[in-house]
BAMARLO-445643 format. One line per 5 residues: number of its first residue (from 1); their letters; for each residue x, y, z of N, C-alpha, C. Coordinates in steps of 0.1 Angstrom, whole numbers, padded with zeros to 4 digits. Last residue first. Layout:
NUM = A = X,Y,Z,X,Y,Z,X,Y,Z | ...
This chain:
289 = VNPVR = -0075,0108,-0175,-0070,0122,-0173,-0077,0131,-0183 | -0083,0078,-0158,-0085,0087,-0169,-0081,0102,-0165 | -0057,0060,-0140,-0070,0067,-0141,-0071,0076,-0153 | -0044,0029,-0147,-0041,0043,-0148,-0054,0051,-0149 | -0040,0001,-0140,-0052,0009,-0138,-0049,0023,-0136
284 = LKDWS = -0022,-0021,-0142,-0018,-0009,-0135,-0029,0001,-0132 | -0034,-0039,-0158,-0033,-0042,-0144,-0029,-0030,-0136 | -0032,-0027,-0183,-0045,-0029,-0177,-0045,-0032,-0162 | -0004,-0029,-0186,-0010,-0016,-0185,-0024,-0017,-0179 | 0001,-0056,-0188,0006,-0050,-0177,0000,-0036,-0175
279 = KKGPI = -0014,-0060,-0213,-0017,-0068,-0201,-0012,-0061,-0188 | -0001,-0043,-0232,-0016,-0041,-0228,-0019,-0048,-0215 | 0030,-0029,-0221,0022,-0038,-0229,0008,-0038,-0224 | 0055,-0003,-0218,0042,-0009,-0214,0036,-0018,-0225 | 0088,-0010,-0215,0079,-0005,-0224,0065,-0011,-0221
274 = GDADD = 0105,-0024,-0197,0101,-0010,-0194,0092,-0004,-0204 | 0111,-0050,-0202,0120,-0040,-0208,0116,-0026,-0205 | 0103,-0076,-0195,0104,-0066,-0185,0113,-0055,-0190 | 0106,-0094,-0215,0092,-0091,-0211,0092,-0080,-0200 | 0132,-0100,-0217,0127,-0090,-0226,0113,-0086,-0223
269 = GSYGL = 0134,-0107,-0182,0140,-0107,-0195,0134,-0096,-0204 | 0101,-0111,-0168,0115,-0111,-0167,0121,-0110,-0181 | 0071,-0107,-0147,0078,-0107,-0160,0093,-0106,-0158 | 0058,-0104,-0123,0064,-0117,-0126,0071,-0118,-0139 | 0050,-0079,-0115,0040,-0088,-0120,0045,-0102,-0124
264 = KRQWA = 0074,-0068,-0109,0065,-0071,-0098,0054,-0080,-0102 | 0084,-0064,-0135,0090,-0075,-0127,0081,-0078,-0115 | 0067,-0043,-0142,0066,-0056,-0149,0073,-0067,-0141 | 0076,-0024,-0124,0062,-0029,-0123,0061,-0042,-0130 | 0102,-0020,-0133,0100,-0025,-0120,0086,-0031,-0118
259 = AYSKK = 0096,-0009,-0158,0102,-0022,-0158,0101,-0029,-0144 | 0086,0015,-0149,0077,0006,-0155,0083,-0008,-0156 | 0110,0026,-0140,0099,0024,-0131,0089,0014,-0136 | 0124,0028,-0164,0129,0020,-0153,0118,0017,-0143 | 0108,0046,-0178,0110,0032,-0184,0115,0023,-0173
254 = DADTW = 0109,0068,-0163,0096,0062,-0165,0098,0047,-0169 | 0136,0074,-0166,0131,0071,-0152,0117,0064,-0153 | 0138,0081,-0192,0144,0068,-0188,0139,0064,-0174 | 0105,0095,-0200,0120,0095,-0198,0125,0081,-0194 | 0080,0114,-0214,0085,0100,-0212,0100,0100,-0211
249 = EPGPG = 0067,0141,-0195,0075,0136,-0206,0081,0122,-0203 | 0052,0148,-0173,0045,0144,-0185,0053,0139,-0196 | 0066,0131,-0144,0061,0142,-0151,0055,0138,-0164 | 0073,0118,-0111,0069,0116,-0125,0064,0129,-0131 | 0103,0127,-0092,0089,0125,-0093,0084,0124,-0108
244 = EEYRD = 0130,0130,-0092,0122,0142,-0089,0107,0140,-0090 | 0138,0104,-0096,0146,0112,-0087,0138,0124,-0083 | 0121,0073,-0098,0122,0087,-0102,0131,0094,-0091 | 0112,0048,-0095,0127,0049,-0098,0129,0064,-0103 | 0089,0031,-0078,0094,0044,-0080,0109,0044,-0083
239 = CGEAV = 0069,0011,-0072,0079,0009,-0083,0085,0023,-0087 | 0048,0012,-0055,0062,0009,-0049,0072,0007,-0060 | 0025,0020,-0064,0027,0005,-0064,0041,0002,-0059 | 0027,0047,-0065,0018,0041,-0055,0020,0026,-0054 | 0044,0049,-0087,0049,0053,-0073,0040,0047,-0063
234 = LRKGM = 0027,0041,-0107,0039,0034,-0104,0045,0037,-0090 | 0008,0062,-0106,0004,0049,-0102,0016,0040,-0099 | 0024,0083,-0115,0019,0084,-0101,0014,0070,-0097 | 0029,0075,-0141,0040,0076,-0131,0035,0076,-0117 | 0004,0077,-0152,0010,0064,-0151,0021,0064,-0141
229 = ATIIK = 0001,0105,-0151,-0008,0096,-0144,-0003,0082,-0142 | 0021,0112,-0169,0022,0117,-0155,0013,0108,-0146 | 0012,0100,-0192,0025,0096,-0187,0026,0100,-0172 | -0012,0115,-0196,-0013,0100,-0194,0000,0095,-0188 | -0004,0140,-0203,-0009,0138,-0190,-0010,0123,-0186
224 = SERGS = 0027,0139,-0223,0012,0136,-0221,0009,0135,-0207 | 0052,0138,-0247,0047,0145,-0235,0032,0143,-0234 | 0079,0121,-0261,0065,0122,-0260,0061,0129,-0246 | 0107,0119,-0261,0101,0132,-0266,0086,0133,-0264 | 0108,0085,-0268,0115,0097,-0264,0109,0109,-0270
219 = RFFDA = 0077,0068,-0263,0089,0070,-0270,0095,0083,-0265 | 0049,0053,-0262,0060,0055,-0252,0073,0056,-0259 | 0034,0046,-0283,0031,0059,-0276,0042,0063,-0267 | 0039,0021,-0291,0046,0032,-0298,0044,0045,-0292 | 0022,0005,-0276,0036,0006,-0272,0043,0017,-0279
214 = GPFPE = -0010,0019,-0268,-0001,0013,-0277,0013,0015,-0273 | -0026,0029,-0248,-0024,0038,-0260,-0015,0031,-0270 | -0051,0013,-0231,-0038,0012,-0235,-0035,0019,-0248 | -0074,0037,-0215,-0071,0025,-0223,-0056,0025,-0227 | -0075,0047,-0181,-0070,0050,-0195,-0068,0037,-0202
209 = YSAPP = -0106,0039,-0163,-0091,0039,-0165,-0088,0042,-0180 | -0129,0046,-0139,-0126,0047,-0153,-0111,0048,-0155 | -0149,0029,-0114,-0137,0036,-0118,-0134,0036,-0133 | -0184,0034,-0110,-0173,0025,-0114,-0161,0033,-0119 | -0193,0057,-0085,-0194,0052,-0098,-0182,0043,-0101
204 = KPKTE = -0197,0048,-0050,-0190,0055,-0061,-0192,0049,-0074 | -0225,0050,-0029,-0216,0042,-0038,-0210,0050,-0048 | -0223,0072,-0002,-0230,0068,-0014,-0220,0060,-0023 | -0215,0060,0031,-0212,0068,0019,-0220,0063,0007 | -0212,0058,0065,-0220,0054,0054,-0218,0064,0042
199 = TAGDP = -0179,0052,0078,-0192,0060,0077,-0199,0056,0064 | -0157,0036,0100,-0163,0037,0087,-0176,0045,0088 | -0143,0031,0123,-0142,0045,0117,-0150,0046,0104 | -0146,0004,0127,-0151,0013,0137,-0152,0028,0131 | -0156,-0016,0098,-0146,-0009,0106,-0152,0002,0115
194 = KKDLR = -0182,-0040,0101,-0176,-0028,0095,-0166,-0022,0104 | -0173,-0075,0107,-0180,-0063,0110,-0174,-0051,0101 | -0155,-0095,0104,-0169,-0098,0100,-0178,-0086,0102 | -0132,-0086,0114,-0133,-0086,0099,-0148,-0089,0095 | -0135,-0092,0141,-0136,-0078,0136,-0138,-0077,0121
189 = KGIRT = -0132,-0120,0140,-0145,-0114,0144,-0146,-0100,0140 | -0105,-0121,0133,-0115,-0127,0125,-0129,-0121,0128 | -0093,-0109,0155,-0092,-0102,0142,-0103,-0108,0133 | -0098,-0128,0175,-0103,-0114,0176,-0103,-0107,0163 | -0083,-0149,0164,-0098,-0151,0167,-0104,-0137,0168
184 = RMSSM = -0058,-0139,0166,-0064,-0141,0152,-0079,-0143,0154 | -0054,-0139,0193,-0055,-0126,0186,-0061,-0128,0172 | -0053,-0166,0199,-0064,-0158,0204,-0065,-0145,0197 | -0030,-0172,0184,-0042,-0178,0180,-0054,-0171,0186 | -0010,-0158,0198,-0014,-0153,0185,-0027,-0160,0180
179 = TFGHP = -0015,-0151,0232,-0013,-0161,0221,-0018,-0155,0208 | 0004,-0129,0253,-0009,-0134,0248,-0006,-0143,0236 | 0030,-0128,0261,0020,-0123,0270,0006,-0126,0266 | 0052,-0119,0236,0051,-0127,0248,0041,-0121,0257 | 0052,-0120,0200,0049,-0113,0212,0047,-0123,0224
174 = DVKGP = 0085,-0134,0206,0075,-0123,0206,0064,-0125,0196 | 0105,-0153,0206,0094,-0155,0215,0083,-0144,0215 | 0126,-0171,0183,0120,-0159,0188,0108,-0162,0197 | 0135,-0196,0175,0142,-0189,0186,0135,-0177,0191 | 0128,-0193,0140,0132,-0201,0152,0139,-0194,0163
169 = QWELH = 0103,-0171,0129,0117,-0173,0130,0121,-0182,0142 | 0074,-0173,0130,0082,-0171,0118,0096,-0175,0119 | 0063,-0172,0154,0058,-0182,0145,0065,-0182,0132 | 0074,-0151,0167,0077,-0164,0172,0072,-0175,0163 | 0061,-0129,0155,0075,-0132,0151,0079,-0146,0156
164 = GIVSK = 0028,-0140,0145,0037,-0134,0155,0052,-0137,0150 | 0006,-0131,0118,0014,-0141,0126,0023,-0133,0136 | -0021,-0131,0096,-0014,-0124,0107,-0007,-0134,0115 | -0036,-0144,0078,-0024,-0137,0072,-0017,-0129,0083 | -0058,-0153,0090,-0048,-0162,0089,-0035,-0156,0083
159 = ESWGH = -0078,-0134,0088,-0070,-0133,0100,-0058,-0142,0099 | -0076,-0128,0052,-0083,-0132,0064,-0073,-0130,0076 | -0073,-0101,0028,-0068,-0112,0035,-0078,-0116,0046 | -0076,-0078,0012,-0085,-0089,0010,-0081,-0102,0017 | -0061,-0056,0018,-0055,-0066,0009,-0065,-0077,0005
154 = ARCIA = -0077,-0042,0036,-0071,-0035,0024,-0066,-0045,0013 | -0082,-0061,0056,-0093,-0055,0047,-0087,-0050,0034 | -0056,-0063,0066,-0062,-0075,0060,-0074,-0070,0051 | -0053,-0038,0077,-0044,-0042,0066,-0050,-0054,0059 | -0073,-0038,0097,-0073,-0028,0087,-0064,-0032,0075
149 = ASVKE = -0066,-0060,0113,-0078,-0061,0105,-0078,-0050,0094 | -0042,-0050,0125,-0042,-0062,0116,-0054,-0063,0107 | -0052,-0028,0139,-0042,-0026,0129,-0042,-0038,0119 | -0071,-0041,0156,-0075,-0031,0146,-0065,-0029,0135 | -0054,-0057,0172,-0065,-0063,0165,-0069,-0054,0153
144 = IALKQ = -0038,-0037,0183,-0032,-0048,0175,-0042,-0054,0166 | -0058,-0024,0197,-0051,-0017,0186,-0044,-0027,0177 | -0064,-0042,0217,-0075,-0038,0207,-0068,-0031,0195 | -0040,-0043,0231,-0044,-0055,0223,-0055,-0051,0213 | -0042,-0017,0241,-0031,-0020,0233,-0034,-0033,0224
139 = AEPWP = -0065,-0018,0257,-0064,-0008,0247,-0053,-0011,0237 | -0058,-0037,0276,-0068,-0040,0266,-0067,-0031,0254 | -0022,-0039,0282,-0035,-0033,0284,-0045,-0036,0273 | -0003,-0062,0292,-0008,-0058,0279,-0021,-0052,0281 | 0024,-0058,0317,0010,-0061,0312,0008,-0056,0298
134 = DKGDG = 0053,-0077,0323,0048,-0064,0318,0034,-0066,0312 | 0057,-0104,0325,0052,-0096,0337,0046,-0083,0333 | 0069,-0114,0303,0058,-0121,0309,0051,-0115,0321 | 0087,-0098,0291,0092,-0107,0302,0081,-0115,0309 | 0083,-0078,0273,0084,-0092,0268,0089,-0102,0279
129 = LNVCE = 0079,-0051,0276,0092,-0057,0279,0094,-0071,0275 | 0064,-0033,0250,0063,-0043,0261,0076,-0049,0263 | 0049,-0019,0224,0057,-0015,0235,0054,-0024,0247 | 0051,-0036,0194,0042,-0032,0205,0051,-0030,0218 | 0056,-0032,0160,0063,-0034,0173,0053,-0029,0184
124 = FGYFR = 0047,-0046,0130,0043,-0037,0141,0049,-0041,0154 | 0053,-0050,0095,0057,-0053,0109,0052,-0042,0119 | 0043,-0067,0066,0042,-0055,0074,0045,-0058,0089 | 0064,-0090,0048,0054,-0087,0059,0055,-0072,0064 | 0083,-0094,0029,0070,-0100,0027,0059,-0096,0038
119 = ANGDK = 0109,-0086,0032,0103,-0083,0019,0088,-0086,0019 | 0116,-0096,0056,0115,-0082,0055,0108,-0077,0042 | 0119,-0123,0054,0106,-0119,0058,0104,-0104,0057 | 0135,-0144,0033,0136,-0131,0038,0122,-0125,0041 | 0140,-0178,0044,0133,-0169,0036,0133,-0155,0042
114 = DAEND = 0151,-0197,0061,0155,-0197,0047,0148,-0188,0038 | 0153,-0211,0087,0154,-0197,0085,0160,-0195,0071 | 0131,-0235,0102,0142,-0231,0093,0142,-0216,0092 | 0109,-0241,0118,0122,-0248,0121,0133,-0245,0111 | 0079,-0234,0129,0090,-0227,0122,0103,-0233,0126
109 = SPLKT = 0053,-0257,0121,0063,-0252,0130,0074,-0245,0123 | 0027,-0243,0100,0036,-0254,0104,0045,-0248,0115 | -0006,-0231,0102,0008,-0228,0102,0016,-0240,0107 | -0032,-0239,0078,-0026,-0241,0092,-0011,-0238,0092 | -0035,-0213,0053,-0037,-0226,0058,-0031,-0227,0072
104 = ENIVA = -0032,-0192,0034,-0041,-0190,0046,-0045,-0204,0051 | -0013,-0190,0015,-0025,-0199,0012,-0035,-0199,0023 | 0005,-0173,0028,0000,-0170,0015,-0013,-0178,0012 | 0009,-0188,0051,0003,-0174,0052,-0003,-0171,0039 | 0022,-0210,0041,0009,-0212,0048,0002,-0199,0049
99 = NLVDN = 0045,-0199,0030,0035,-0205,0021,0021,-0207,0028 | 0057,-0190,0054,0053,-0181,0044,0042,-0186,0035 | 0063,-0215,0065,0053,-0206,0072,0048,-0196,0062 | 0081,-0224,0047,0069,-0232,0048,0058,-0224,0056 | 0102,-0207,0052,0095,-0205,0039,0082,-0213,0039
94 = DGMGA = 0109,-0191,0081,0106,-0204,0075,0097,-0202,0063 | 0132,-0162,0080,0123,-0171,0086,0120,-0183,0078 | 0152,-0134,0086,0151,-0147,0079,0141,-0156,0087 | 0135,-0104,0095,0146,-0112,0093,0143,-0125,0085 | 0115,-0085,0104,0112,-0099,0104,0125,-0108,0103
89 = HNARG = 0125,-0058,0104,0118,-0064,0115,0116,-0079,0116 | 0135,-0034,0087,0143,-0045,0094,0136,-0050,0106 | 0114,-0028,0059,0119,-0025,0073,0126,-0037,0079 | 0103,-0015,0028,0111,-0025,0035,0116,-0020,0049 | 0076,0008,0035,0085,0001,0025,0092,-0010,0033
84 = NGVLH = 0078,0031,0058,0069,0028,0047,0077,0021,0036 | 0078,0039,0093,0084,0034,0081,0074,0031,0070 | 0064,0047,0115,0078,0050,0115,0085,0046,0102 | 0035,0056,0132,0041,0051,0119,0055,0056,0117 | 0021,0047,0160,0031,0056,0156,0038,0051,0143
79 = VEGKK = -0011,0044,0175,-0001,0038,0165,0008,0050,0160 | -0023,0036,0207,-0021,0046,0196,-0010,0041,0188 | -0027,0022,0230,-0034,0017,0218,-0033,0027,0207 | -0013,0029,0252,-0026,0035,0251,-0034,0030,0239 | 0011,0016,0247,0003,0011,0258,-0012,0016,0257
74 = DIVGH = 0016,0017,0211,0019,0020,0225,0009,0014,0235 | 0030,0003,0183,0017,0004,0191,0020,0006,0205 | 0046,0015,0155,0048,0011,0169,0034,0013,0176 | 0051,0003,0121,0044,0011,0132,0047,0006,0145 | 0070,-0010,0107,0062,0000,0100,0055,0009,0110
69 = CLPGP = 0104,-0014,0119,0090,-0019,0118,0083,-0008,0109 | 0128,-0002,0121,0127,-0016,0126,0113,-0022,0125 | 0142,0018,0094,0131,0015,0104,0131,0000,0108 | 0174,0015,0112,0159,0016,0111,0155,0019,0097 | 0201,-0009,0113,0195,0004,0110,0180,0004,0109
64 = LSAHG = 0218,-0026,0135,0205,-0029,0127,0199,-0015,0124 | 0240,-0019,0149,0240,-0032,0142,0228,-0035,0133 | 0233,0006,0160,0245,0004,0152,0245,-0009,0144 | 0197,0009,0154,0209,0010,0162,0221,0006,0154 | 0167,0028,0146,0175,0015,0147,0187,0017,0156
59 = DYCLD = 0150,0049,0142,0164,0051,0140,0171,0038,0139 | 0124,0039,0148,0126,0048,0136,0141,0048,0133 | 0127,0025,0171,0122,0018,0159,0123,0026,0147 | 0137,0045,0188,0145,0033,0185,0140,0026,0173 | 0115,0062,0189,0127,0067,0184,0136,0055,0180
54 = VSGAT = 0096,0045,0202,0093,0050,0188,0106,0055,0182 | 0108,0042,0227,0105,0030,0218,0103,0034,0204 | 0109,0068,0237,0121,0061,0234,0119,0049,0225 | 0080,0073,0238,0089,0081,0231,0102,0074,0227 | 0069,0052,0255,0065,0054,0241,0076,0061,0234
49 = GSTVT = 0082,0027,0277,0081,0041,0273,0079,0043,0259 | 0105,0000,0273,0094,0006,0280,0094,0021,0276 | 0113,-0029,0253,0116,-0016,0259,0103,-0011,0266 | 0107,-0050,0237,0116,-0053,0248,0121,-0039,0254 | 0087,-0048,0218,0099,-0040,0216,0110,-0044,0226
44 = HHIMV = 0071,-0076,0200,0072,-0067,0212,0086,-0060,0212 | 0052,-0080,0169,0064,-0081,0177,0062,-0074,0191 | 0035,-0094,0141,0035,-0087,0154,0047,-0090,0162 | 0031,-0090,0106,0038,-0097,0117,0038,-0088,0130 | 0010,-0098,0079,0013,-0088,0090,0020,-0096,0101
39 = GNVPG = 0015,-0106,0044,0009,-0107,0057,0014,-0096,0067 | 0027,-0103,0019,0017,-0114,0021,0011,-0114,0035 | 0039,-0083,-0008,0036,-0084,0007,0025,-0094,0009 | 0064,-0090,-0032,0050,-0089,-0028,0048,-0091,-0014 | 0081,-0065,-0011,0070,-0071,-0018,0074,-0082,-0027
34 = WAGKS = 0110,-0051,-0015,0098,-0048,-0007,0086,-0053,-0015 | 0144,-0063,-0016,0130,-0062,-0022,0120,-0057,-0011 | 0171,-0042,-0005,0165,-0055,-0009,0150,-0052,-0013 | 0183,-0018,0001,0190,-0030,0005,0183,-0043,0001 | 0166,0002,-0006,0179,0002,-0013,0186,-0011,-0010
29 = NRNHS = 0145,0000,0012,0143,-0005,-0001,0156,-0006,-0009 | 0141,0006,0039,0154,0000,0035,0153,-0006,0021 | 0127,0039,0047,0127,0025,0044,0141,0019,0041 | 0108,0067,0046,0118,0060,0055,0117,0045,0053 | 0088,0082,0035,0100,0078,0026,0111,0071,0034
24 = RWNRV = 0071,0084,0056,0065,0081,0043,0077,0076,0033 | 0084,0094,0079,0081,0079,0078,0077,0075,0064 | 0098,0116,0089,0097,0114,0074,0093,0099,0071 | 0081,0119,0119,0091,0125,0111,0088,0122,0096 | 0053,0099,0122,0066,0102,0128,0076,0107,0118
19 = EHVTL = 0020,0104,0127,0030,0103,0117,0043,0108,0122 | -0003,0085,0146,0007,0096,0146,0017,0093,0135 | -0036,0076,0150,-0024,0073,0143,-0015,0086,0143 | -0061,0058,0165,-0054,0071,0166,-0040,0069,0160 | -0085,0039,0146,-0073,0040,0153,-0068,0055,0154
14 = GEARL = -0107,0031,0130,-0109,0038,0143,-0097,0039,0152 | -0103,0023,0105,-0105,0012,0115,-0108,0018,0129 | -0095,0045,0093,-0109,0040,0090,-0113,0030,0100 | -0069,0046,0100,-0078,0056,0106,-0093,0052,0104 | -0059,0026,0084,-0057,0025,0098,-0067,0034,0105
9 = AKLLR = -0065,0035,0058,-0070,0022,0063,-0070,0021,0078 | -0050,0059,0057,-0064,0059,0055,-0071,0047,0061 | -0024,0049,0058,-0029,0058,0068,-0044,0059,0068 | -0023,0034,0035,-0021,0027,0048,-0027,0036,0059 | -0027,0054,0015,-0037,0043,0016,-0035,0036,0030
4 = DASM = -0004,0069,0019,-0017,0075,0020,-0027,0064,0023 | 0017,0051,0012,0016,0057,0026,0002,0063,0029 | 0004,0023,-0006,0010,0036,-0005,0009,0041,0009 | 0008,-0012,0000,0000,0000,0000,0009,0013,0000
């Protein structure tokens, strides 16, 4: 999800959300893939206090740069967004677990660390010492439930796409203090209802998208509002290779960004050359201009 869409989804679920510093562009995308995203992972911070925990998750530390998650859930049940994109939170985990999350089937035991979870999961750190004594206020557990439900709604997932760090990576114990099975039950019940922050609105008319203008349209020197609209969609899909943002003129940055979109769809080689084709264009859903 784009930063705007994530923020909107969380607030629609009835959550109080704080935007921390430059969270919208704060990520580790330069160090590895971000996506396809398949689930939500819950952690505890092993720290106390909201301000220090949020700063740690934003900045990271000498051995592990931030962001260390996408959002921090404090004891009051408020969410502090610290990253958007790849974050250092999941590490290497069990590919069998990932497949179970993708297929929304029963989780196997996590006994291997052979898959990069930072590319595949949204991560939320919850302020808790993780010693089994530090309490989990109901407001905080409710926020975990709402955060997870909001993201599941946005992606069309069920509660089975939400796991704890302890279910992903051998040796991890977080979150410690409640069971993930009980949390998934709560999330499932919430997904059966409308989000707390939802309001009744009139149905929107069907979206209208730009038809594919043909591959020859995308050539050096071409200027069009369609190219700007395409660029904005590529940015929203996390395929941003622009230095200054998309504009109306077809450039090498547009080509590189579109190639990233083609790769995201599973194309490779000559099929990911950065020149739009009808199938990839239709899936991008560029709004009419």
